[in-house]
N, C-alpha and C positions, 0 to 999 in steps of 0.2 A: 384150565385147571386139567382136565386130560391130556389136552394135546403136549401141556409141560410134561406131565409123568410119560407121555409117549415117548418125547425127546429125549429125555436123560435117560429108559427105558433104552432106547438106539445105542446111547451113546454107550453105554455101559454094555451093550451087546457088541460094540465094536472097538472098544476097548480090552475084551476078553473075560471080564469079571462074571462068573459062575451068575447064575442066577438062584434065588431059593424058595422066597414068599412072594407069594401071590398079590396083586393089587387089583382093586376092582376100577374101571376104563382104563385100564393099558389093551389095546388091540392083539399083544402078545403072550398075557393072560398072566405073566413072574418080571417081580422086579427084585433088582438087591439092592436092598435098605443101605446098605455099606458103601454101596457105591454111589449110591443118589447123595447120599450125605456129605461123599466126599465131590462128587461135582457141585452141590450147592455152596460148599468153603469157595472152590474153585471159579465159579462164576459171582462169589458175594452177594447171593441172593437168598431171601425166604421167596421157596416155590410156592407156600402155601397162599399169599395174598399177591396178587399183581394190578398195578395201579390203574394200568395203561388199557382199555376197553375200545374198540374201536367201533364209532357210531353208527346205528343203523341205517342213517342217512345219507348221502353223497349231496352235499349243500348243493343248491339251485339257483346261483346268483347268477349273474348276468354282468359282461365289460362293466355295464353303467351302474349297476348296484356297486362292484367293485370300487370303481371309481371316487363315488358319493360315500363310502363305508365310512365311519369311524374307526378311527385308530383301533380305541380298546374292541370296538368289535373283531373287526381284521386277527387281531392279537388271541381274543380268545376262540377265534375260529381256528388258526392255524394251533393253537395248543389244544381245543379236541381234536383233532386228526393228530397230535405226536411231534407234529414240526415247531420246531422254534426258528426267529430269525432277528438276529439285529442288524439296524437300519432304519431310515426315515419312514416314514409314513408312507410316501411313494411307491420307495424300494420293497414295503411290505407288501405293499397290493396289489404292485407286478408280482410279488413272489408270490401271492394267493392266487392270480388268476393265471399264473402258469403253472400251478401244481391241481388246480378247481375245474379249469376250463382247456379243453379243446382248442388246437391250436387256430383252426379256422375261424373260431369265437372271440380270440382277441386280437 
């Protein structure tokens, strides 16, 4: 949340909106609510709730794990990291290996 506020505040400063009110968690200490509301309308998002959160741990699967992984598990893994892929099971497995394995591992 603090990162979003910082980003929106930076955008307000770049766009030249004056700053009037202080918001906790902002590294610059101030932000304009009018600017924030305008940016929220432009990007069409509610910045008070953000759905995606990066998982804490990187997946530790080997090439052989991906090769025998069931389709639902591959889809769940990709979804967990905010990735989506349309295709056959083999294509999804190759995509997951390309995303999560180092080149010398596959």
